[in-house]
C-alpha positions in Angstrom: -39.9 49.4 -49.2 -43.4 48.8 -48.8 -44.9 47.2 -45.7 -46.3 44.1 -47.6 -42.8 43.9 -49.2 -40.9 44.0 -45.8 -43.3 41.3 -44.2 -42.7 39.2 -47.1 -38.8 39.7 -47.0 -39.0 38.7 -43.1 -40.9 35.7 -44.2 -38.6 34.3 -46.7 -35.6 34.7 -44.2 -37.8 32.7 -41.7 -38.4 30.0 -44.1 -34.6 29.9 -45.0 -33.5 29.7 -41.2 -36.4 27.0 -40.4 -34.9 24.9 -43.5 -31.3 25.3 -42.1 -32.4 24.3 -39.0 -34.6 21.4 -40.3 -31.7 20.0 -42.2 -29.8 19.7 -38.9 -26.8 22.1 -39.9 -24.2 21.5 -37.1 -21.4 24.0 -36.4 -19.4 24.5 -33.5 -15.5 25.2 -32.4 -13.5 24.2 -29.4 -11.9 26.1 -27.8 -13.5 29.3 -28.3 -10.0 31.3 -27.1 -6.6 30.9 -27.6 -4.0 32.9 -25.9 -0.5 33.3 -27.1 1.7 34.6 -24.1 4.8 35.6 -26.3 5.7 38.2 -28.3 7.4 35.7 -30.8 5.5 34.0 -33.3 4.0 30.8 -32.5 0.9 28.2 -33.7 -1.7 27.0 -31.6 -5.3 24.8 -32.9 -8.7 24.3 -32.5 -11.5 22.2 -33.6 -14.1 22.9 -35.8 -17.0 20.3 -35.2 -19.4 20.5 -38.5 -21.6 18.3 -40.8 -21.3 21.0 -43.8 -19.0 23.1 -45.9 -17.4 25.8 -43.9 -14.9 28.9 -44.2 -12.7 30.5 -42.0 -11.3 33.9 -41.7 -9.1 35.8 -39.4 -9.9 39.8 -39.2 -6.3 40.9 -38.3 -3.3 40.8 -40.6 -0.9 39.2 -38.2 -3.1 36.1 -37.8 -3.6 33.4 -40.3 -5.5 30.2 -40.0 -5.2 26.9 -42.1 -7.1 25.4 -43.9 -9.2 28.4 -44.7 -12.2 26.2 -45.7 -13.2 22.5 -45.4 -16.0 20.1 -44.9 -17.0 18.4 -41.5 -15.0 17.9 -38.3 -11.2 19.2 -38.5 -8.4 20.4 -36.7 -7.4 24.4 -37.7 -3.7 25.7 -37.3 -3.8 29.3 -36.4 -0.4 31.3 -36.6 0.4 34.7 -35.1 3.2 36.7 -36.2 5.9 38.5 -33.8 4.4 41.4 -31.9 7.0 44.3 -31.4 4.6 46.3 -29.4 4.6 46.1 -25.4 0.7 46.3 -25.5 -1.3 43.0 -26.0 -3.2 42.6 -29.2 -6.5 41.1 -30.2 -8.1 39.5 -33.3 -11.2 37.5 -34.1 -11.5 34.2 -36.3 -15.0 33.7 -37.7 -16.1 30.4 -38.9 -19.0 30.6 -41.5 -21.2 27.7 -42.5 -22.0 27.4 -46.3 -25.4 28.3 -46.0 -24.0 31.9 -44.3 -26.5 31.7 -41.8 -24.4 29.8 -39.0 -21.3 31.1 -37.6 -19.0 30.8 -34.7 -16.3 32.7 -33.5 -12.7 32.0 -31.6 -10.8 34.8 -29.5 -7.4 35.5 -30.7 -5.2 37.1 -27.7 -1.4 38.1 -27.9 0.2 39.3 -25.0 3.8 40.8 -24.3 6.5 38.1 -23.3 5.8 37.5 -19.8 7.9 38.2 -16.9 10.0 35.4 -14.9 7.4 36.0 -12.1 4.6 34.6 -14.4 6.3 31.3 -14.8 3.8 28.7 -13.5 4.6 27.2 -9.8 3.2 24.1 -7.9 2.7 24.9 -4.1 0.9 22.0 -3.1 -1.6 19.2 -3.9 -4.4 17.5 -2.4 -5.1 14.5 -1.4 -1.7 13.3 -1.5 -2.6 9.7 -2.3 -6.0 8.7 -4.1 -7.2 6.0 -6.7 -8.8 6.0 -10.1 -11.7 8.8 -10.3 -10.6 10.8 -7.5 -10.4 14.8 -7.8 -6.9 16.2 -7.2 -6.5 19.8 -6.6 -3.6 21.4 -7.2 -2.8 24.7 -5.6 0.1 27.1 -7.1 0.5 30.5 -8.9 0.4 31.1 -12.9 -1.8 28.7 -13.7 -3.9 29.6 -17.2 -7.2 30.3 -16.7 -7.8 28.9 -20.1 -8.7 24.9 -19.3 -7.2 23.7 -22.4 -3.9 25.5 -21.9 -2.9 23.9 -18.6 -1.8 20.2 -19.3 -1.3 17.9 -16.3 0.5 14.6 -15.9 1.2 12.6 -12.9 4.2 10.9 -13.2 4.0 11.4 -16.9 0.3 10.1 -17.3 -1.8 12.6 -18.5 -4.9 13.5 -16.5 -8.3 15.4 -17.7 -8.4 18.8 -16.5 -12.0 19.6 -14.6 -11.3 23.3 -13.9 -8.5 25.9 -13.8 -8.1 29.2 -12.4 -4.4 31.1 -12.0 -4.1 29.7 -8.6 -5.8 26.3 -8.9 -6.2 23.4 -11.3 -8.5 20.7 -10.2 -7.6 17.1 -12.4 -9.0 13.9 -12.4 -7.0 11.0 -11.2 -6.7 8.5 -14.4 -7.0 4.7 -14.2 -3.0 3.9 -14.4 -0.9 2.0 -11.9 2.1 4.2 -13.1 0.5 7.4 -11.8 2.7 7.3 -8.7 5.1 10.2 -8.7 6.1 14.1 -9.4 2.8 16.2 -10.5 3.5 18.4 -13.4 1.5 21.3 -14.8 2.8 22.6 -18.3 1.3 25.7 -19.4 2.5 27.7 -23.0 5.2 29.5 -20.6 6.8 26.5 -18.5 6.5 23.3 -16.7 6.0 23.6 -13.1 7.2 20.0 -11.0 6.0 19.1 -7.5 8.5 19.0 -4.8 6.3 15.8 -3.5 5.2 12.6 -4.7 1.5 11.6 -5.4 0.9 8.3 -4.2 -1.7 6.4 -6.6 -3.8 4.1 -4.5 -5.0 0.8 -6.3 -8.7 -0.1 -6.2 -8.8 -4.5 -6.1 -12.1 -5.5 -7.1 -12.9 -9.3 -6.5 -15.0 -11.5 -8.2 -15.5 -15.3 -8.8 -14.1 -16.9 -12.0 -15.1 -20.2 -11.5 -16.5 -22.4 -9.0 -20.1 -22.4 -7.2 -18.5 -23.1 -3.4 -19.3 -26.7 -3.5 -16.2 -29.1 -3.1 -16.6 -31.4 -6.2 -15.7 -32.5 -9.6 -17.6 -30.8 -12.5 -17.1 -29.1 -15.6 -19.1 -26.6 -17.4 -19.7 -22.7 -16.8 -18.2 -20.7 -14.3 -21.2 -21.3 -12.0 -21.8 -25.0 -12.4 -17.8 -26.1 -11.9 -16.6 -27.5 -9.1 -13.2 -27.6 -7.5 -12.1 -29.5 -4.3 -9.3 -27.5 -2.6 -7.6 -26.1 -5.6 -4.0 -25.1 -4.4 -2.0 -23.4 -7.3 -2.6 -21.4 -10.3 -0.9 -20.5 -13.6 -1.5 -18.6 -17.2 -0.8 -19.6 -20.3 -0.1 -16.7 -23.1 -3.4 -17.0 -24.5 -5.0 -16.3 -21.1 -6.0 -19.6 -20.3 -5.8 -20.4 -16.6 -4.5 -23.7 -15.2 -5.4 -25.1 -11.8 -3.5 -27.7 -9.6 -7.0 -29.2 -8.2 -5.2 -30.8 -5.3 -8.0 -32.4 -3.5 -9.2 -33.9 -6.9 -5.7 -34.5 -8.4 -6.5 -33.3 -11.5 -5.4 -30.3 -13.6 -8.0 -28.0 -14.5 -8.5 -25.5 -17.4 -10.4 -22.3 -17.3 -10.8 -20.3 -20.7 -11.0 -16.6 -20.8 -14.7 -17.0 -20.7 -14.9 -19.0 -17.7 -15.6 -22.5 -19.3 -14.0 -25.3 -17.1 -12.6 -28.4 -18.1 -10.4 -31.0 -17.1 -7.0 -30.8 -18.9 -5.0 -34.0 -17.4 -5.5 -36.3 -14.8 -8.2 -39.1 -14.1 -8.1 -41.3 -10.8 -5.6 -40.6 -8.0 -2.3 -42.5 -8.9 1.1 -42.0 -10.7 1.2 -42.6 -14.5 2.3 -40.8 -17.7 0.3 -40.6 -20.8 -2.5 -38.8 -22.8 -4.3 -36.1 -20.8 -7.0 -38.0 -18.9 -5.5 -41.0 -18.7 -2.5 -39.8 -16.7 -2.7 -40.0 -13.2 -1.5 -37.5 -10.0 -1.3 -37.7 -6.7 -2.1 -34.3 -5.2 -0.5 -32.1 -7.5 0.6 -28.7 -5.2 2.2 -26.3 -7.7 1.9 -25.5 -11.2 3.5 -23.0 -14.0 3.7 -22.3 -18.1 6.9 -21.6 -20.2 6.9 -19.5 -22.9 5.7 -22.4 -25.2 2.5 -23.2 -23.1 4.0 -26.1 -21.5 3.0 -27.0 -18.2 5.1 -28.0 -15.0 3.1 -29.5 -12.0 4.6 -30.4 -8.8 2.9 -33.8 -7.9 3.9 -33.7 -4.6 2.8 -37.2 -3.2 4.5 -38.9 -6.0 7.8 -36.5 -5.2 8.0 -36.0 -9.1 8.0 -33.0 -11.4 5.8 -33.6 -14.3 5.2 -32.0 -17.8 2.1 -31.5 -19.9 2.6 -30.5 -23.3 0.0 -28.0 -25.2 -1.7 -31.1 -26.5 -2.1 -32.8 -23.0 0.8 -35.5 -23.1 2.4 -36.1 -19.8 5.4 -37.1 -18.9 7.7 -37.3 -15.7 10.6 -34.7 -16.2 12.1 -35.2 -12.9 12.2 -37.6 -9.9 12.0 -41.2 -9.1 11.1 -41.9 -5.2 11.0 -39.5 -2.1 14.5 -38.5 -1.0 17.4 -35.9 -2.0 19.6 -36.2 -4.8 20.6 -33.9 -7.6 21.6 -34.9 -10.9 19.9 -36.3 -14.2 16.1 -36.6 -14.5 16.1 -40.1 -13.9 18.2 -39.9 -10.8 17.2 -36.9 -9.1 14.7 -37.2 -5.9 12.4 -34.7 -4.3 10.6 -34.7 -1.0 6.7 -33.2 -1.3 7.8 -30.6 -4.0 5.3 -27.7 -4.2 5.6 -24.3 -5.7 7.6 -23.6 -9.1 7.9 -21.0 -11.4 10.0 -21.1 -15.1 12.4 -18.2 -16.4 12.8 -16.9 -20.0 15.8 -19.4 -20.6 13.4 -22.3 -19.6 14.9 -23.2 -16.4 12.4 -24.6 -13.7 12.7 -23.4 -10.2 11.0 -25.6 -7.4 10.2 -24.9 -3.7 11.3 -28.3 -2.5 9.3 -28.2 0.8 10.5 -31.1 3.1 14.0 -30.9 1.9 13.8 -27.3 2.7 15.9 -26.2 -0.3 15.2 -24.5 -3.8 16.0 -26.4 -6.7 16.4 -25.8 -10.4 16.0 -28.0 -13.1 17.6 -27.1 -16.4 15.9 -27.5 -19.9 17.9 -30.9 -20.3 16.3 -32.1 -17.1 19.5 -31.9 -15.2 18.4 -31.1 -11.4 20.7 -28.8 -8.9 20.4 -27.5 -5.6 20.5 -23.5 -5.4 19.8 -22.9 -1.6 19.8 -25.5 1.1 19.3 -28.9 1.2 19.9 -32.3 3.0 22.2 -31.8 5.4 23.0 -28.3 4.9 21.9 -25.7 7.3 18.7 -24.3 5.2 18.3 -20.9 5.6 14.3 -21.4 5.1 11.8 -23.3 6.8 9.0 -24.8 4.6 9.7 -22.8 1.6 6.4 -22.7 0.0 6.5 -21.0 -3.4 8.9 -19.7 -5.6 9.1 -17.1 -8.6 11.7 -15.4 -10.8 11.8 -11.9 -12.2 13.2 -10.5 -15.7 16.5 -10.1 -14.1 17.0 -13.6 -12.4 16.3 -12.6 -9.1 14.4 -15.5 -7.3 11.7 -14.7 -4.8 10.8 -17.2 -2.1 7.9 -17.7 0.5 9.7 -18.7 3.4 6.3 -20.1 4.9 6.9 -20.9 8.4 9.2 -18.0 9.2 6.0 -15.5 7.8 8.8 -13.9 5.3 9.4 -13.1 1.8 12.9 -13.6 0.8 15.1 -12.6 -2.1 17.9 -14.7 -3.9 20.1 -12.7 -6.0 22.1 -14.6 -9.1 24.9 -14.4 -7.0 22.9 -16.3 -4.4 23.1 -13.4 -1.9 19.8 -13.9 0.5 17.9 -10.7 1.2 14.6 -10.2 3.3 12.3 -8.4 1.7 9.1 -8.2 3.9 7.9 -9.8 7.2 9.4 -12.3 9.6 7.0 -12.4 12.5 3.5 -14.2 12.6 0.4 -11.9 12.8 -1.2 -9.1 10.4 0.3 -5.7 9.7 1.2 -3.5 6.8 4.2 -1.7 6.4 7.8 -1.6 5.5 10.1 -4.4 5.4 10.3 -6.2 8.8 7.6 -4.1 10.4 5.0 -6.3 8.2 3.6 -9.1 9.4 2.4 -12.5 7.3 0.7 -15.4 8.4 1.7 -18.5 6.9 1.5 -17.2 3.2 1.5 -19.6 0.5 1.1 -18.2 -2.8 3.5 -15.8 -4.8 3.4 -14.0 -8.0 5.7 -11.2 -9.4 5.1 -8.8 -12.1 7.0 -7.2 -14.9 7.7 -4.2 -12.6 8.8 -6.5 -9.7 6.0 -5.8 -7.4 5.3 -8.9 -5.6 1.7 -10.6 -4.6 1.1 -12.7 -2.0 -2.1 -15.3 -1.1 -1.7 -14.6 2.8 -3.1 -17.9 3.7 -4.3 -17.7 7.3 -4.9 -14.1 7.1 -7.4 -14.9 4.5 -6.0 -11.6 2.4 -4.1 -10.8 -0.8 -1.0 -8.4 0.0 1.1 -6.3 -2.5 4.9 -5.7 -1.7 6.6 -2.6 -3.9 10.1 -3.3 -5.0 11.1 -1.3 -1.9 9.5 -3.9 0.2 6.4 -2.0 1.2 3.9 -4.0 2.2 -0.2 -3.4 1.9 -3.3 -5.3 1.5 -5.0 -5.1 -1.5 -8.3 -7.5 -0.7 -9.7 -9.4 2.2 -10.6 -8.7 6.0 -12.3 -10.9 8.5 -10.6 -13.1 11.7 -7.3 -14.1 11.2 -6.2 -17.7 12.0 -7.0 -21.3 10.6 -10.4 -21.9 9.9 -11.5 -18.1 10.2 -11.9 -17.2 6.4 -15.4 -16.3 4.6 -16.4 -15.7 1.0 -17.8 -12.4 -0.4 -16.8 -10.6 -3.8 -16.5 -7.2 -3.7 -14.1 -4.2 -3.6 -10.9 -4.4 -1.3 -11.9 -5.5 2.3 -15.3 -5.9 1.4 -14.1 -9.3 -0.2 -13.7 -12.4 1.7 -11.2 -15.3 1.2 -10.9 -18.8 3.1 -7.4 -19.9 3.1 -6.0 -18.3 -0.3 -3.0 -20.2 -1.3 -2.2 -19.8 -5.2 -1.7 -16.7 -6.8 -0.8 -15.7 -10.6 -0.6 -12.1 -12.3 -1.5 -11.6 -15.9 1.1 -10.4 -18.3 0.2 -6.6 -18.0 -0.3 -6.6 -14.4 -4.0 -5.8 -14.5 -5.3 -9.0 -13.1 -4.4 -11.3 -10.1 -6.2 -14.8 -10.1 -6.3 -16.7 -6.8 -7.0 -20.2 -5.8 -9.2 -19.8 -2.7 -8.6 -22.8 -1.3 -11.3 -23.7 1.3 -13.8 -21.7 -0.9 -13.4 -24.1 -3.7 -13.1 -21.3 -5.9 -11.0 -19.3 -8.5 -11.3 -15.5 -7.8 -10.3 -12.7 -10.1 -8.9 -9.4 -8.9 -8.8 -6.7 -11.3 -6.6 -3.5 -10.2 -7.2 -0.4 -11.2 
């Protein structure tokens, strides 16, 4: 070929390549290596990332790839036949773009059957407890150095593998409260399981949902709204928040977007009727049922009130101050406070000054479960109550600074606390300081508004108490205000608390800050 023809051919090739680049042809593969640690036939896959037509071909007869051609992004399956020799064998899969100018390769290795000593083993991991986004280092033996061939789970929750060698795998802790448990590493050979548990540390981020911090009565968006000593809080199935705005003797509503309105109540008094024509006198408790009816402890009227989703207020139970079980029109209460419903439509009420827990059946009939007038009560000023899916009641025994559990057979157990003070820990080693708000999630975890410690506490089903958010001096009148994470956040006498259905968010009536706070758990 003459020099001129050779230069012309090179020039044409340059133009073709330039044209391909100019057209933005994309071709890539992931992963670029597949290792089959077995003599037996088996399958694995890889991904083609492309914006054009392509073909795939393996250069060995013991290796096949499907599909052998395609367009755009696809997952391809590689199958290797049984290897009857004792030696490893190798092949290459070539992916070629339709213009024949771009190609990528995937290296295929099939080794002999591994010996038992090649089974993966976990020796240890560090740290033993961590939160979302932390890096967990897992030490062991016989991990795969190929990143994609190590699957790591924390209590069954998949974690993203950041790096891998035969002796160490580093993963990112996922955002999932279920991560506490055993660590597992699965390779193509087997699954290794840790001997000890990993503990997931929740991150609690506190923000203000509504209220500008000024005591008052104003509706509007979150920063315009005003509350006066809100004390209790609940949530419906549409994620609307309802607040017993005690100082204003009103029931307020907060939409998921943070818009505040008056749902029921007008001036202080006692009157049934339509929404904002009704009257309450210091409502101290609020709860919703599965049909989005509201129930209110109208404390100074010594009544239990019901509000339909359309805003119609009626008296469900109660007449004058006192103590009496029976039909709705006969029953008496003495400053009822916290209350909650179960899935059967029963209502459980902390009847504070009668030192008992009462039950209101769907037909309005009132009975006493624990304690009562003239009975040696096991509680002293029980301020709030909640019920789990198994029918267990949890009671805030406020003056005794403890959390109690009442089983369906009416056995009373102390879950945590019993001494005034502040201390995290297990069971009676933990301390509370006049706790006043209680909520239980679907997993049986309790959340407590620890009023005079100005903190939000968490109690596991095993009775282990930890502090989610809040700090600062303890005692009446020593609170503060700050949004933030964990102990950076500040509360001032938090009283009411509710947890959403997923257990991912808490909502708190921050009483002396005249605000409704949101805590995101991740």
